[in-house]
N, C-alpha and C positions, 0 to 999 in steps of 0.2 A: 735881374741881376747880371751886371756885366761880367763877361769872363777876365779871368786875371790874365794879364801878360806873362810870358815866359820872363825870367829874369834877364836883364841886358849881362853882357860881357862884364860891364864894371861892378854889376849886383854879383856876379857868381865871383870875382875875384876877392871883393869885399866877404862873401861867405867864407870863403877858404881861409882868409886871414882870419875870420873870427873863430875857426875852428883851430887855428893854429894857436890862437890866443888861449882858448880853453885849455888845450893840451899841455902848452908851455906854462901859463901865469896861472892856472886854476889851481886849487888847495885839493890834494888828492890823500886823503886819509886812508881810504879804502879803494879797490880797484872797481867800485861800484860804477864809478862815472863812465869809466871806459866801457864796461858792459852797456851800460844806458846809451851811448853814442851808437855803439855798433847794433844795438838792438833797434833804436830808431831809424839807422840807415837801412837795416835789412827790412823793415816793415814797410819802408818807403817803396822797396823794389816790389813788395808782394800785394801790397795794398795801395799804391797811388798810381799817379799818372805823369805826364810829361805836360799838361795843358799850364802850369804854374798856379794852381789852385792849391786852396789850404788843404789840411789833411787832419780828421781826427783820428787820434789813436788811443785806445783804451789801457789801463794799466795792466790788465789781465793778460792782453797780447805782449806787454813789455815782459810781465812776470815769466810767460811761457817762454820767451828769447832769454832771458836770463837763465832759467834752468838748462836749457840747451845748450848755452855757451858756458856754463861753469861745470856741467855733469863730467866732462872728461878731467877737466882740471880739479875733481873732487878726489880723482884716485892718487894712491900713494907714489910720490916720486921715486924714479929709478936712476941709479948711478951705476954705470958699466954694465947694466943688465940686471943688477941687483936691486931688489925693492927695499927702499929704506922704512917704510912703514909710517913714514910723515908727509902729510898734505901740505905743500907749500902755503907760507902764510900771504894772506893778502888784505891784511888789515894791519894798521899801526897798533901794536900791543896786542889786544885779544883778537883772534881769528874772528875773519869776517862772518856774521850770523849767517848769511845765504850759503856759505861754503859750509859752515857746520852743519846746516839743515839738510842739504844736499849729501855729504857726505854719510850723515846718518841711516840714509837709505841706500845709497850706493851699493855698498857692499851685499845688503840683502836681497838686490836685485841682479846681482851677478855681473855689475857694471853695465846693465841694458838699460837704458831708458825706455826702450819699446815694450819690454817685459814690465816695467813698473808700471807704465800707462796701462798695459791690457791687463794685467793679474793683480794689480792695487790700485784700481781706479779711484777709491776713496783716499789713499794714501797720498796719490798724485794731486788730486784736487785740493787736499789738505795744504800740502807742498807749494802749490800754486797759490793759495790764500797767504799762506805765510809771505812767501816770496813779493808778492803783491803789497803786502802792508810794510816791508822792508822799504820797496822801491819808493811807494808814496811818502814815506816819512825821512826817507834818507836822500838819495841822489836827485830825485825827480824835480825839488825846488829848488836844489842847489846848484844844480850843473853848470847853470848860467853865471854863476857868481865868480868874479875875475879880480881877487883883491876885494876891494870896497865898492866895486863897480858890477851892477848887473847888466849883462849884455841883452838878455831877452830876444834874440835874434832868430832861435828857433822856433821858441812858443811862447807865449805869455804866461808868466807866474800869477794866474788868477787867484787860485784857492788850491786847495789841496783834495781834491776830488779825484774820480776814478777815470778821468780822461784828460788829454791834452790836443790842442789843436795847432799843428805845425802853421807855422806864419805861411803866407802866400808865395811862392818860390822856393821854400825849403824843399818841399818833397822833389821838387825838379833837381835841385842841386844834388841832394844825396843821392837819386839814381845817376845822374849825369857822373859823378865822382866817387862811385860806390867802391870801386878797386883802390882808387888813391887813397880815399878814406880809412877803408879797411887797413891798409898799409901803414898809415900814420897811426891810428889808435892802436893796432897791434903791438908797433914798435914802442909807443909809450907805455903800454900795459907790461910789455917785458921787462922794460926798464925798471917800472915800478916795482915788480914782481923780485927782480934781482937784487935792487936795493934793500928790500925787507928782508931777503934769505941770504944774504952776502956770505955769512959764516957756512951755511948749509951747501950751498951751492959750489962755493970755491972757485975755482977755474974753470967751471963748466961753462961751455958758452952755447949749447943748443935747446936753451930753454923755450924759446919760440916753438919748436916742433912738438915739445912736451904739452905746451897750453893751446896750440892752434891746430895741428896737424892730426888729421885720423889715421888710425890703423889701416893701411890699404889691404894689407891681407883680409880684413872684413867683407871686401868686395867678392870674395870667392864664393860666398851664398849664393850670389846673383847668377853664377855661370850657368848651372843646369836650368834654370828658369830661362834665360835668354836664349840658350841654344835650342831649347823646344820651341820657344816661340817662334824663333827665326829658322827653325828648321835645319837647323845645322849650317847655316851661312853665314858669313861676314855681313854685319848691317851695311856696310858703306860699299863693298865691291860685288857682293852677291855670289862670292866664290865658296866652295866648300869649307868648311873651319876643320883644321886638322890639329896639328900641335902649335903652341905659341900663340893662341887667342887670349884676348884681354879684355877684361870689363873696362868700358869706357863711360865717362860722363858725356853724355851728348851736348848739353851746354857746360863748358869746360869748368872744371873744378876752381881754376883761376879767374873764372869770372865771377861765380858765385858757390862759395864753398858748403856745399850742402849734399848729402846723401838721401836721394828720395828715388824710391823705386823705379818710377816712369822713365826719369832721366838716364836712365843706364841702359847701354846696346853692348853687344858682344862682336868683337872686329878681330881681324888680324892683326898681329903687332905690329906689321909694317903700316895699315893703314892708320891705327891709333896713333903711331909716333909719327906718321905724316900729317895728319891731323893737328896733332898737339893741343895748343892753346887756341886754334881758331874755331870760332863757329862753322858748323856745316852748311854746306850749299841749301838751297832752296830746296832742290830735288831731294835731298836726306831729310830734309826738315818736312817735307810732304810725307815722306815714307814713315818717319818717326810719328807724325800726328795720327797717319791710317793706323800704324800697328797700336798705338796706343787707344784707339777708337775701337777697331776690331776686336782686340783681345783683353779688352777693360775688364770684363769680371773676371777672366781666367788670370789675369795678372794680379789683380787684387787679392783674389783668394791665394794665391800661391805665394806673394810678399806676407801677406797674414799669418800663413803657415809656417814659412821661414823666419818669422819674426825679427822683420825688417819694416823701414817706416816707408810709406807711401802716400803720395798726395796729389793725383792728376791734375788738380786745378791749380794748385800752387806752382807744378813743374810748369804748367803752362802759362802762368803769370810770368815765371822767371825768364822762360823763352822768350816772350813778348818784350818785357825789359831789353834783353841781352840783343835780340835783332833790333830794337828801334835804336840803341844806342850805337850800334856798330852801324846802322845806315845814317844815323845824323852826324857820326865821325867819317864817313865816307870810306869806311873800312871793307876790308876784304874778307871773303869767307872761302872755306877748303871745299874743293869738288872732289880730288883724287890726287895722288902723289904728284908732287910738283905743279899742281893746278890749282892758282887761286883766282878768284872773282870780284869783282867788287859788288858790294850788295846793294840792289837797287829796292823797289817799292813793293816788288812781288810776294816777299815772305808774309806781307799784311793779307792778302788772300788766303793763304794758306792756313793761317791762325786765326782769321777773321777779325783782323782789327779794321 
């Protein structure tokens, strides 16, 4: 079978225009279509590649992404630091079924998805089955309907089975424009939620943070683990850590917003602030890869004991995607304060690409 060519510039522009049409012209009764688009884009990063090939995705994987996306949105909304006790509406009329199902277990798990997975695995599997069924019955086969027209540019609407196959070139585009797509989808999602909750929200403007931002204070649990593994040294400059150290996403949160244990390092505040949203240079990438290899068992054990999520293979796949995209864009990476370098192909040797 002949390999699929990567999409031409014209194909990529057409893809983005179709995404705009879905978000601008599509019928949205619930927020499911936003969650589905975001889930497909995220899975293209962790399961796809940049060859232009098609990509099979199972609805069970989509359901897991749904739960991850909606989990924090199922907590009661706060106004001025005061809990309202109300979960924001995400469906016209009756609350969205997925929201209701997740909210039912959210409080019992003390707001921790990790605890729910670990200590009620049967309940978690049951939740995934329920969400999987909702995904297959509701948004999956309606996502690409715009008015009376079906675009079918993401995947063919062949049946209501448990798998979709992304069209050739789609995974490539989702990976190439992931950051842009995330901003577009989340922006449309916020506007939808605001419209459904106009009276409840009033003049409150920061709905986006509630829906999508994680509590950065939760990162404190990683500090003692990373300090021990790094022997009290800053990951980037190798100088002793004293006061003012910060837990940093090695692959920046701005590139791929997820909290996976192996992606964290402990750094001086100055190094962290200087690195900001840049990828770290290849020397740092090699150190990160080596740390995760040498301390793999200890890291997993301590992350599990601390009840935080870790997934080394997923962290590596995300890193490969981030460095691939940066190289293709001719981007720069951060070496040290005020020192940036153009990223070449040497990162591929480090990550075994």
